[in-house]
DRENDO-1510 file (C-alpha; in Angstrom, 1 decimal, always signed):
<recs>
REC; n; res; u; v; w
REC; 1; MET; +118.7; +105.6; +68.5 .
REC; 2; ARG; +115.9; +103.7; +70.2 .
REC; 3; LYS; +113.0; +102.7; +67.9 .
REC; 4; ALA; +109.7; +104.2; +68.8 .
REC; 5; ARG; +107.2; +101.7; +70.1 .
REC; 6; SER; +104.0; +101.1; +68.0 .
REC; 7; LYS; +100.6; +102.4; +69.1 .
REC; 8; VAL; +99.3; +98.9; +69.5 .
REC; 9; ALA; +102.0; +98.3; +72.1 .
REC; 10; GLU; +101.4; +101.6; +73.9 .
REC; 11; TYR; +97.6; +101.5; +73.7 .
REC; 12; PRO; +96.5; +97.9; +72.9 .
REC; 13; PHE; +92.9; +98.5; +73.7 .
REC; 14; THR; +92.6; +100.7; +70.6 .
REC; 15; THR; +92.9; +97.6; +68.4 .
REC; 16; ASP; +91.0; +94.4; +68.9 .
REC; 17; LEU; +92.8; +91.0; +68.5 .
REC; 18; ARG; +91.0; +89.9; +65.4 .
REC; 19; SER; +91.6; +93.1; +63.5 .
REC; 20; TYR; +95.3; +93.1; +64.5 .
REC; 21; PHE; +96.0; +89.6; +63.2 .
REC; 22; GLU; +93.9; +90.0; +60.1 .
REC; 23; ARG; +95.8; +93.1; +59.2 .
REC; 24; SER; +99.2; +91.7; +60.2 .
REC; 25; TYR; +99.0; +88.2; +58.9 .
REC; 26; GLY; +95.9; +88.0; +56.7 .
REC; 27; TYR; +93.9; +85.7; +59.0 .
REC; 28; ALA; +92.2; +85.7; +62.4 .
REC; 29; VAL; +93.8; +84.0; +65.5 .
REC; 30; ASP; +91.6; +82.7; +68.3 .
REC; 31; LEU; +92.4; +83.1; +72.0 .
REC; 32; GLU; +92.9; +79.3; +72.4 .
REC; 33; SER; +95.8; +79.5; +70.0 .
REC; 34; LEU; +97.4; +82.5; +71.7 .
REC; 35; LEU; +97.1; +80.8; +75.1 .
REC; 36; LYS; +99.4; +78.0; +73.8 .
REC; 37; ILE; +102.2; +80.4; +73.0 .
REC; 38; GLU; +104.5; +80.6; +76.1 .
REC; 39; LYS; +105.9; +84.1; +75.6 .
REC; 40; PHE; +102.4; +85.6; +75.4 .
REC; 41; VAL; +101.1; +83.8; +78.5 .
REC; 42; LYS; +104.2; +84.4; +80.5 .
REC; 43; ALA; +104.1; +88.1; +79.8 .
REC; 44; ALA; +100.3; +88.2; +80.6 .
REC; 45; VAL; +100.8; +86.5; +84.0 .
REC; 46; GLU; +103.6; +88.9; +84.8 .
REC; 47; ARG; +101.5; +91.9; +84.0 .
REC; 48; VAL; +98.7; +90.7; +86.2 .
REC; 49; GLU; +101.1; +89.9; +89.1 .
REC; 50; GLN; +102.7; +93.3; +88.8 .
REC; 51; ALA; +99.3; +95.0; +88.9 .
REC; 52; ILE; +98.3; +93.1; +92.0 .
REC; 53; LYS; +101.5; +93.8; +93.8 .
REC; 54; GLY; +101.6; +97.5; +92.8 .
REC; 55; GLY; +105.0; +97.3; +91.2 .
REC; 56; GLU; +106.5; +98.9; +88.1 .
REC; 57; PHE; +105.2; +97.5; +84.8 .
REC; 58; THR; +107.7; +95.7; +82.5 .
REC; 59; THR; +108.1; +97.4; +79.1 .
REC; 60; TYR; +108.1; +94.8; +76.4 .
REC; 61; GLU; +110.3; +95.6; +73.5 .
REC; 62; ASP; +108.4; +93.1; +71.3 .
REC; 63; SER; +105.3; +95.1; +70.3 .
REC; 64; GLU; +103.3; +91.9; +69.6 .
REC; 65; VAL; +104.1; +90.5; +73.1 .
REC; 66; ALA; +103.0; +93.9; +74.6 .
REC; 67; PHE; +99.8; +93.8; +72.6 .
REC; 68; VAL; +98.7; +90.2; +73.0 .
REC; 69; SER; +99.8; +90.0; +76.7 .
REC; 70; PHE; +97.4; +92.9; +77.6 .
REC; 71; TYR; +94.4; +90.9; +76.3 .
REC; 72; LEU; +95.5; +87.6; +77.8 .
REC; 73; GLY; +96.1; +89.5; +81.1 .
REC; 74; LEU; +92.4; +90.6; +81.1 .
REC; 75; LEU; +91.4; +87.0; +80.5 .
REC; 76; LEU; +93.6; +85.4; +83.1 .
REC; 77; ALA; +92.9; +88.1; +85.7 .
REC; 78; GLY; +89.1; +87.7; +85.3 .
REC; 79; ALA; +89.3; +83.9; +85.3 .
REC; 80; SER; +91.3; +84.0; +88.5 .
REC; 81; ASP; +89.6; +86.5; +90.7 .
REC; 82; TYR; +87.3; +89.4; +90.0 .
REC; 83; TRP; +89.2; +91.6; +92.4 .
REC; 84; ALA; +92.4; +90.8; +90.4 .
REC; 85; LEU; +90.6; +91.9; +87.2 .
REC; 86; ARG; +89.6; +95.3; +88.7 .
REC; 87; LYS; +93.1; +95.7; +90.1 .
REC; 88; TYR; +94.6; +94.8; +86.7 .
REC; 89; ILE; +92.3; +97.2; +84.9 .
REC; 90; ASP; +93.0; +100.0; +87.3 .
REC; 91; ALA; +96.7; +99.6; +87.0 .
REC; 92; GLU; +96.7; +99.4; +83.2 .
REC; 93; VAL; +94.3; +102.4; +82.9 .
REC; 94; LYS; +96.6; +104.5; +85.1 .
REC; 95; LYS; +99.5; +103.7; +82.8 .
REC; 96; PHE; +97.5; +104.5; +79.7 .
REC; 97; ILE; +96.2; +107.8; +81.2 .
REC; 98; ASP; +99.7; +108.9; +82.2 .
REC; 99; LYS; +101.0; +108.3; +78.7 .
REC; 100; LEU; +98.0; +109.9; +77.0 .
REC; 101; SER; +98.8; +113.2; +78.7 .
REC; 102; PHE; +101.9; +113.6; +76.5 .
REC; 103; GLU; +100.2; +112.6; +73.2 .
REC; 104; GLU; +99.0; +115.0; +70.5 .
REC; 105; GLU; +95.5; +116.2; +70.8 .
REC; 106; TYR; +94.2; +114.2; +67.8 .
REC; 107; THR; +95.5; +111.0; +69.3 .
REC; 108; ILE; +93.6; +111.8; +72.6 .
REC; 109; MET; +90.5; +112.7; +70.6 .
REC; 110; ASN; +90.6; +109.3; +68.8 .
REC; 111; VAL; +90.7; +107.5; +72.2 .
REC; 112; ALA; +87.8; +109.6; +73.4 .
REC; 113; SER; +85.8; +108.7; +70.3 .
REC; 114; LEU; +86.6; +105.0; +70.9 .
REC; 115; LEU; +85.2; +105.4; +74.4 .
REC; 116; ASN; +82.1; +107.2; +73.1 .
REC; 117; VAL; +83.1; +110.3; +75.1 .
REC; 118; LYS; +81.2; +113.2; +73.6 .
REC; 119; ALA; +83.6; +116.1; +73.3 .
REC; 120; GLU; +85.1; +118.6; +70.8 .
REC; 121; LEU; +88.7; +119.2; +69.9 .
REC; 122; LEU; +89.3; +122.9; +69.6 .
REC; 123; SER; +91.9; +123.9; +67.0 .
REC; 124; SER; +91.3; +127.6; +66.4 .
REC; 125; ASP; +95.0; +128.1; +67.3 .
REC; 126; VAL; +97.4; +125.2; +66.8 .
REC; 127; SER; +99.7; +126.3; +69.7 .
REC; 128; CYS; +96.9; +127.1; +72.1 .
REC; 129; GLY; +93.5; +125.7; +71.1 .
REC; 130; HIS; +90.9; +128.1; +72.4 .
REC; 131; LYS; +92.3; +131.3; +73.9 .
REC; 132; VAL; +90.4; +132.9; +76.7 .
REC; 133; SER; +91.3; +136.1; +78.5 .
REC; 134; LEU; +90.7; +135.4; +82.2 .
REC; 135; LYS; +91.7; +138.7; +83.7 .
REC; 136; VAL; +94.2; +141.5; +83.6 .
REC; 137; ASP; +97.3; +141.6; +85.9 .
REC; 138; PHE; +97.0; +144.9; +87.7 .
REC; 139; LYS; +100.8; +145.2; +88.2 .
REC; 140; SER; +101.9; +144.5; +84.6 .
REC; 141; GLY; +98.7; +145.5; +82.9 .
REC; 142; LYS; +99.0; +142.3; +80.8 .
REC; 143; GLU; +96.1; +139.9; +80.0 .
REC; 144; ILE; +96.2; +136.5; +81.6 .
REC; 145; ILE; +95.4; +134.0; +78.9 .
REC; 146; ALA; +94.2; +130.5; +79.3 .
REC; 147; CYS; +94.5; +127.9; +76.5 .
REC; 148; PHE; +91.9; +125.2; +76.2 .
REC; 149; GLN; +92.2; +122.3; +73.8 .
REC; 150; PHE; +88.8; +120.5; +74.5 .
REC; 151; ARG; +85.3; +121.3; +75.4 .
REC; 152; LEU; +82.1; +119.3; +76.2 .
REC; 153; THR; +78.6; +120.1; +77.3 .
REC; 154; ILE; +77.8; +120.6; +80.9 .
REC; 155; PRO; +75.7; +117.4; +81.2 .
REC; 156; HIS; +78.4; +115.4; +79.5 .
REC; 157; TYR; +81.1; +116.9; +81.8 .
REC; 158; LEU; +79.0; +116.1; +84.9 .
REC; 159; HIS; +78.5; +112.5; +83.7 .
REC; 160; TYR; +82.2; +111.8; +83.0 .
REC; 161; ALA; +83.5; +113.6; +86.1 .
REC; 162; GLU; +80.9; +112.0; +88.4 .
REC; 163; LYS; +83.6; +110.4; +90.6 .
REC; 164; LEU; +85.8; +113.4; +90.6 .
REC; 165; LEU; +83.3; +116.0; +91.7 .
REC; 166; ILE; +83.9; +115.5; +95.4 .
REC; 167; ASP; +87.3; +117.2; +94.8 .
REC; 168; PRO; +86.6; +121.0; +94.6 .
REC; 169; LYS; +89.0; +121.2; +91.7 .
REC; 170; TRP; +86.5; +119.5; +89.5 .
REC; 171; SER; +83.5; +121.5; +90.6 .
REC; 172; LEU; +81.7; +123.5; +87.8 .
REC; 173; LEU; +82.5; +126.6; +89.9 .
REC; 174; ASN; +86.2; +126.0; +89.3 .
REC; 175; GLN; +85.9; +125.4; +85.5 .
REC; 176; TYR; +85.7; +127.8; +82.6 .
REC; 177; VAL; +82.1; +127.5; +81.4 .
REC; 178; ASP; +80.7; +129.4; +78.5 .
REC; 179; SER; +77.4; +129.0; +76.5 .
REC; 180; GLY; +76.7; +125.6; +78.0 .
REC; 181; TYR; +80.2; +124.2; +77.5 .
REC; 182; VAL; +82.9; +123.3; +79.9 .
REC; 183; TYR; +86.4; +124.0; +78.5 .
REC; 184; LEU; +89.4; +121.8; +79.6 .
REC; 185; VAL; +93.1; +121.8; +79.1 .
REC; 186; LYS; +94.6; +118.6; +77.7 .
REC; 187; LYS; +95.8; +117.2; +81.0 .
REC; 188; ASP; +92.3; +117.6; +82.7 .
REC; 189; PHE; +90.5; +116.2; +79.6 .
REC; 190; VAL; +92.7; +113.1; +79.6 .
REC; 191; ARG; +92.0; +112.6; +83.4 .
REC; 192; LEU; +88.3; +112.7; +82.5 .
REC; 193; LEU; +88.8; +109.6; +80.3 .
REC; 194; GLU; +89.8; +107.4; +83.2 .
REC; 195; GLU; +86.4; +106.0; +84.3 .
REC; 196; PRO; +85.1; +105.6; +80.7 .
REC; 197; LEU; +88.2; +103.6; +79.9 .
REC; 198; LYS; +87.8; +101.4; +82.9 .
REC; 199; ASN; +84.2; +100.7; +81.9 .
REC; 200; TYR; +85.3; +100.0; +78.3 .
REC; 201; LEU; +87.9; +97.5; +79.4 .
REC; 202; ILE; +85.3; +95.7; +81.6 .
REC; 203; ASN; +83.2; +95.3; +78.4 .
REC; 204; VAL; +86.2; +94.1; +76.5 .
REC; 205; TYR; +86.8; +91.4; +79.1 .
REC; 206; ASN; +83.1; +90.4; +79.0 .
REC; 207; ASP; +83.4; +89.8; +75.3 .
REC; 208; LEU; +86.4; +87.5; +75.7 .
REC; 209; SER; +85.5; +83.8; +75.8 .
REC; 210; ILE; +87.3; +80.5; +75.5 .
REC; 211; ASP; +86.5; +76.8; +75.5 .
REC; 212; VAL; +86.1; +75.2; +78.9 .
REC; 213; ASP; +88.8; +72.6; +78.0 .
REC; 214; VAL; +91.3; +75.4; +77.3 .
REC; 215; LEU; +90.4; +77.0; +80.6 .
REC; 216; ASN; +91.4; +73.7; +82.3 .
REC; 217; GLU; +94.7; +73.8; +80.4 .
REC; 218; ILE; +95.6; +77.2; +81.8 .
REC; 219; LYS; +94.5; +76.3; +85.3 .
REC; 220; PRO; +98.1; +76.4; +86.6 .
REC; 221; TYR; +98.4; +80.1; +85.6 .
REC; 222; ILE; +95.1; +80.9; +87.2 .
REC; 223; GLN; +96.2; +79.2; +90.5 .
REC; 224; GLN; +99.4; +81.1; +90.3 .
REC; 225; ILE; +97.6; +84.4; +90.1 .
REC; 226; ARG; +95.2; +83.4; +92.9 .
REC; 227; LYS; +98.2; +82.7; +95.1 .
REC; 228; VAL; +99.5; +86.2; +94.5 .
REC; 229; VAL; +96.0; +87.6; +95.3 .
REC; 230; LYS; +96.0; +85.7; +98.6 .
REC; 231; GLU; +99.5; +86.9; +99.4 .
REC; 232; VAL; +98.6; +90.6; +98.8 .
REC; 233; ARG; +94.9; +90.6; +99.9 .
REC; 234; GLY; +94.8; +87.8; +102.4 .
REC; 235; PHE; +92.0; +85.9; +100.7 .
REC; 236; THR; +90.5; +85.3; +97.3 .
REC; 237; SER; +87.0; +86.5; +96.3 .
REC; 238; ASP; +85.5; +83.0; +96.6 .
REC; 239; GLU; +86.9; +82.8; +100.2 .
REC; 240; ILE; +85.0; +85.9; +101.4 .
REC; 241; PRO; +82.4; +84.9; +104.1 .
REC; 242; GLU; +79.0; +86.3; +103.5 .
REC; 243; LYS; +78.8; +87.9; +106.9 .
REC; 244; ARG; +81.4; +89.0; +109.4 .
REC; 245; GLU; +79.1; +89.8; +112.3 .
REC; 246; GLU; +80.1; +86.7; +114.1 .
REC; 247; GLN; +83.7; +88.0; +114.3 .
REC; 248; PHE; +82.8; +91.6; +115.1 .
REC; 249; LYS; +79.5; +91.5; +117.0 .
REC; 250; GLU; +79.6; +95.1; +118.1 .
REC; 251; VAL; +79.0; +96.2; +114.4 .
REC; 252; VAL; +75.4; +96.2; +113.3 .
REC; 253; GLU; +75.4; +96.7; +109.6 .
REC; 254; GLU; +71.6; +96.9; +109.4 .
REC; 255; ALA; +71.9; +100.2; +111.3 .
REC; 256; PHE; +74.3; +101.8; +108.9 .
REC; 257; PRO; +73.0; +105.1; +107.4 .
REC; 258; PRO; +72.2; +104.9; +103.6 .
REC; 259; CYS; +75.3; +106.9; +102.7 .
REC; 260; ILE; +77.7; +104.5; +104.4 .
REC; 261; LYS; +75.8; +101.5; +103.2 .
REC; 262; GLN; +76.1; +102.6; +99.6 .
REC; 263; LEU; +79.9; +103.2; +99.9 .
REC; 264; ILE; +80.4; +99.8; +101.5 .
REC; 265; ASP; +78.4; +98.1; +98.8 .
REC; 266; ALA; +80.5; +99.8; +96.2 .
REC; 267; LEU; +83.7; +98.8; +97.9 .
REC; 268; ARG; +82.6; +95.2; +98.2 .
REC; 269; ASN; +81.9; +95.2; +94.5 .
REC; 270; ASN; +85.6; +96.2; +94.0 .
REC; 271; VAL; +84.8; +99.8; +93.0 .
REC; 272; HIS; +87.6; +102.3; +93.4 .
REC; 273; LEU; +86.6; +104.8; +96.1 .
REC; 274; THR; +88.0; +108.3; +96.4 .
REC; 275; HIS; +90.0; +109.6; +99.3 .
REC; 276; HIS; +86.9; +111.3; +100.8 .
REC; 277; GLN; +84.8; +108.2; +100.3 .
REC; 278; ARG; +87.3; +106.0; +102.1 .
REC; 279; PHE; +87.8; +108.5; +104.9 .
REC; 280; ALA; +84.0; +108.6; +105.5 .
REC; 281; VAL; +83.8; +104.8; +105.6 .
REC; 282; ALA; +86.8; +104.3; +107.8 .
REC; 283; THR; +86.1; +107.1; +110.3 .
REC; 284; PHE; +82.5; +106.0; +110.6 .
REC; 285; LEU; +83.4; +102.4; +111.4 .
REC; 286; LEU; +86.1; +103.3; +113.8 .
REC; 287; ASN; +83.8; +105.7; +115.7 .
REC; 288; ILE; +81.1; +103.0; +116.1 .
REC; 289; GLY; +83.7; +100.7; +117.7 .
REC; 290; ALA; +84.8; +98.6; +114.8 .
REC; 291; SER; +88.3; +97.1; +115.2 .
REC; 292; ILE; +91.3; +98.0; +113.0 .
REC; 293; ASP; +91.1; +94.5; +111.4 .
REC; 294; TYR; +87.4; +94.9; +110.6 .
REC; 295; VAL; +88.1; +98.1; +108.7 .
REC; 296; LEU; +91.2; +96.6; +107.1 .
REC; 297; ASN; +89.3; +93.5; +105.9 .
REC; 298; LEU; +86.7; +95.8; +104.3 .
REC; 299; MET; +89.4; +97.9; +102.5 .
REC; 300; LYS; +90.9; +94.7; +101.0 .
REC; 301; PHE; +88.1; +94.9; +98.4 .
REC; 302; ALA; +89.6; +98.0; +97.0 .
REC; 303; PRO; +91.4; +97.4; +93.6 .
REC; 304; ASP; +94.4; +99.4; +94.8 .
REC; 305; TYR; +94.7; +97.7; +98.2 .
REC; 306; ASP; +98.1; +97.7; +99.8 .
REC; 307; GLU; +98.0; +96.2; +103.3 .
REC; 308; ARG; +101.0; +98.2; +104.7 .
REC; 309; ILE; +99.6; +101.5; +103.5 .
REC; 310; ALA; +96.0; +100.7; +104.4 .
REC; 311; ARG; +96.9; +99.6; +107.9 .
REC; 312; TYR; +99.0; +102.7; +108.6 .
REC; 313; GLN; +96.2; +105.0; +107.3 .
REC; 314; ILE; +93.5; +103.3; +109.4 .
REC; 315; GLU; +95.7; +103.3; +112.5 .
REC; 316; HIS; +96.3; +107.0; +111.9 .
REC; 317; LEU; +92.6; +107.7; +111.7 .
REC; 318; ALA; +92.1; +105.7; +114.9 .
REC; 319; GLY; +94.6; +107.9; +116.7 .
REC; 320; LEU; +97.2; +105.2; +117.1 .
REC; 321; ARG; +99.8; +106.9; +115.0 .
REC; 322; GLY; +101.0; +110.4; +114.2 .
REC; 323; GLY; +99.5; +113.0; +116.5 .
REC; 324; ARG; +97.4; +110.4; +118.3 .
REC; 325; LYS; +94.2; +112.2; +117.3 .
REC; 326; GLN; +91.2; +110.1; +116.5 .
REC; 327; TYR; +89.4; +111.5; +113.5 .
REC; 328; ARG; +85.7; +112.1; +113.5 .
REC; 329; VAL; +83.3; +111.1; +110.7 .
REC; 330; TYR; +82.1; +113.8; +108.4 .
REC; 331; SER; +79.0; +115.7; +109.4 .
REC; 332; CYS; +75.9; +115.3; +107.2 .
REC; 333; ASP; +76.4; +118.9; +105.9 .
REC; 334; LYS; +80.0; +118.0; +104.9 .
REC; 335; MET; +78.7; +114.8; +103.2 .
REC; 336; LYS; +76.3; +116.9; +101.2 .
REC; 337; VAL; +79.0; +119.3; +100.1 .
REC; 338; LEU; +81.2; +116.3; +99.0 .
REC; 339; GLY; +78.3; +114.7; +97.1 .
REC; 340; LEU; +78.2; +111.7; +99.4 .
REC; 341; CYS; +74.7; +112.2; +100.9 .
REC; 342; VAL; +72.1; +109.9; +99.4 .
REC; 343; ALA; +69.0; +110.4; +101.6 .
REC; 344; ASN; +67.4; +112.9; +104.0 .
REC; 345; CYS; +67.8; +111.1; +107.3 .
REC; 346; GLY; +67.0; +113.9; +109.6 .
REC; 347; THR; +70.3; +113.5; +111.5 .
REC; 348; LYS; +73.4; +115.7; +111.8 .
REC; 349; THR; +76.0; +113.0; +111.4 .
REC; 350; PRO; +76.0; +109.4; +110.1 .
REC; 351; LEU; +77.1; +108.4; +113.6 .
REC; 352; GLN; +73.9; +109.9; +115.1 .
REC; 353; TYR; +71.9; +107.9; +112.6 .
REC; 354; TYR; +73.6; +104.7; +113.7 .
REC; 355; ARG; +73.2; +105.4; +117.4 .
REC; 356; ARG; +69.5; +106.1; +117.0 .
REC; 357; ALA; +69.0; +103.0; +114.9 .
REC; 358; THR; +70.8; +100.7; +117.3 .
REC; 359; SER; +68.9; +102.0; +120.3 .
REC; 360; LYS; +65.7; +100.6; +118.7 .
REC; 361; PRO; +64.5; +97.0; +118.1 .
REC; 362; LYS; +65.9; +95.3; +115.1 .
REC; 363; GLU; +62.6; +95.5; +113.2 .
REC; 364; SER; +62.5; +99.2; +113.7 .
REC; 365; VAL; +66.0; +99.5; +112.3 .
REC; 366; LYS; +65.0; +97.8; +109.1 .
REC; 367; ARG; +61.9; +100.0; +108.7 .
REC; 368; ARG; +64.0; +103.1; +109.3 .
REC; 369; ARG; +66.5; +102.2; +106.7 .
REC; 370; LYS; +63.8; +101.5; +104.2 .
REC; 371; TYR; +62.1; +104.8; +104.9 .
REC; 372; ALA; +65.4; +106.7; +104.5 .
REC; 373; HIS; +65.9; +105.1; +101.1 .
REC; 374; THR; +62.5; +106.4; +99.9 .
REC; 375; ARG; +63.4; +110.0; +100.7 .
REC; 376; LYS; +66.1; +110.7; +98.2 .
REC; 377; SER; +67.5; +114.2; +98.3 .
</recs>
């Protein structure tokens, strides 16, 4: 029978390096020492490369290798390329979230507490949690019962679900809400932990530090990861030109509406955008005359970037594939419904904003954008 893997191997972020070694061996071990152990570094580089390439993660039978390589992966990814760090964190978090969905409620609650997620575990009924009678089936006459294992206040729910709210499934209107609380089943509550966990791991990375001399010693590993970044993305973060207007002169970024500008800024900071957010950016750019390569180069900032998939999707939106239909950008009303509108611009579509702005002198464009930003909806 296969031996169950330890929790530090499954969820290494729940235990810090110092505590692990002090508990296991009675003394602390610094990062410099760990970076000299080949099996740890080799596994760490492998994890980062797999995250960048989007492949399956290796399952390490040695729990200590699984634990240490996770932290060294954070360090090496961040030292190599910030995009690689976000890619690594996104991939690791997805793996953790998938596993957490099958854990007991108390394990999930411990993770939520670690992430400072304010929620309650409902245990009025061990097999169900909190029972709620939603309605009666008219055919059978039986009650339709829902079982909720977790609840949190409405403000906390809206905070943690901020990036999910553009999906109607996560709207408050589609949740069971009672007395100021939002009730969630286990699977949905675990999904809610995704963004807090990403932010937590960024902070963990920021707390990792090593001597400059040691950084020089691991330079070959850093260069190896950068090479993979370049293979997958086409360039590393330090190779990104400040401006691309010289290559695509038909695109006037100063004339972008506030909603599109905000999404592009987030993308360039390696923030993961939702489907609707990417659709809005891509269709807007294509409709103002940007080339496929221009849009593709912008999408390379995404942590989950895959050139083959991204190119196909962009060409599909441009009407070059599938039904040969070019997709239009969302209207301003649709952007508001999706939570993507950030200013009252007085236009019907982002495209109309751009056309009006580009028909005026450059100085007027700048004034108009500044004015729009001061009128938050």
